[in-house]
N, C-alpha and C positions, 0 to 999 in steps of 0.2 A: 586565570581567565581569559583567552578568547575567544571574541569573535565567527561562530560558525562560517559563514562567509567567508574569512581568511583560508581557511582547510576545503573548502565545500563551491563545485560553482551552478549552479544556479540556474535551471533551465525551463520558463514560463512552459504549460502547454499553448494548444492553437484554439485562439478564441471564436469558440462554437456558432458566434452570431453571425463569423465573417465571413466562413464556408459556403459558398455557394453549394448545394450538394446537384448536381446531373442529372439528370436518366440516361443517357451515353451508358451502351455493358462495357465500351474499351476504356470507362474511367476507369481507377484505382480502386478498390472496396473495401473501405477499415470500418474496425469492430472498434466500440470507446468503450474504453477503457472506464469501469466504476467502480462500487464501492462495496461490492459481492468479490471481482476480480483482485482487491488489497488484499479480503480479510481472504481469500484462496490461497494467496500469494504467501502469507502470512504463514500462514498451519502447512503451507507445504503439497493443499488438498488440495482439489478440486469438486466442488460443490454442485457441481451440470446446476447451478438454478439461477443462471442469471442467463436473461434475454436480452442480451447488448444490441443497442439502434446499430443500424449502422449506416452509412455512408458512401456514395460515390463518388468522388472530385477530382477533381483534374488541381484542383488546389495544392500550395505546395503544406505540408501538414505535420503538427510533432509524433512522431511515433515512436514505444517504445523495443528496447531491443533483452535481451534473457539479459538478466543481472544488472539492470538497471537500478541505482536507490529511487523507490519513487513516492512520497509525498502529497495527502491528500489536503488541501485549504478544507475542504469538506466536516471531515472527522480527526483531526490532527494525526494523525494514522501512517506510522514512513510500511516498506517492504519492499523486499527484492522484486524483482521483476522474474517471473517462469516463463519458459520454455511457452509455455501454452498462449502465455497473452503476448509472445513476442509480434510486434508488428503492427501493436494494435495501438489508435489514434489517442494521444487523449489532449484534455478542454484545458480551461483555463483554474478546475479550480484545485489541477497539480502540478506538484513541480518536481524537474528529475533536478534529481541531484548529482554531480561528478565528485564524487572523492577524486584526491589527487594522492600525493604516497604517508598523510600525513595519516588518515585514520579510515580502516578497516571500515569495507562500506556495510558486513551485518552489525558490527556493534555499534555505528550509525543510527542502523532499526532500530539496537535497542538502546542507546537513548532515550533519544529521540519518545520512542516509545515507553520507557518506561520509567524517563531518571526524573529522583524527585525535580531536581531545582532545573528541567529543563520544564516539567509541572506549573511549576512556578511562578516561575516569565513569560509562561501561556495561560496565567490564569487572570498574574498582573495584567498581560494586553486587553485581555478579556473582559475584565472590570468595568462594569456601566452597558455595556454595548448589552442590546437589545437580538442581534442576528448574531448566533452562534458561530461563521468562518473567520477562519485563520488566515489571513496579509503573508502576501509575501513578501513586507518590508520585520512583521512581525518574526517571522521565519530567521530571518537573514544577519538579524539582531538578537539572536539567539543565542548565550554568553555562555560558555567551554570547561570544566574544572577541565582541570590539566588532562589531559590525555594518558593513558599507558603504553609502555610500551606496542608498539606492530602487532608483535606477539599475542599478546596478554589482550591485545584487542583482541585477534579473532579468535581466541582460545572464549572468549565473553561471551565474541557475536554464533555464533556456530550452539553453544551450549544452549542461547537464549531459544533460539530459531527450533532445534531438536525442541528443547519442554516443549514449543507452543507444538510443535507438529504431534508429538507424543498423547498432548493433555487433549490430541481433535481425535486422536486415534482411541480413545479408550470413549472418550463423549461419544462417539457412534459407534463403538463399539458391546454400549450402556446401553443407549437406545437401540443394537440390533435385538437383543439383548432380552427387553422391557418389550418388544415386539412381538418377540418370536412366542415369550410366559401367557401375551393379552390374546395372538393366537392358539395357540391352546385349549387357553379359557374359556375361548368362546367357546371352543368344537368342543369344548368336557360340557361345560351350561346348554348346549341344541342338541345333546344326545336324550 
């Protein structure tokens, strides 16, 4: 067993309450990364359902790049940032996990989202807690089971993300089919 902090570097998000908003048009405009963005990135489909808040500031803030691994301290979900969220500002509710050569980023997303021993460790940390919010300390102290070879990690991580995308596409197709059938039924009953 090895602690996750020995194989991953942690970069906390910008504290939102410290960001000084300015009205100056010359100030960079940032879009906040949110929960819906995590879910969209995880399934590889943009839902266009997020009306993300934006802020103009001259402050130095932490932003995301395509391919970054992000963990939500709110939901306990993890994903890889897509190109559509490149440059988004992430707050203290999120942590960027920088993987080294010991762990594949997609595999890391898989184990943080699905591994039973990780889930059990999170549950133990949340016992007796009223607020279901994870802490950076909890994440850093997660114990990882022995990691498979990097090649095996890549295969597992890729299969995992492809499966999530496939499931999302099937759901979207089923919803579209239902909409079409209901519309035809409405037309038929209005004749």
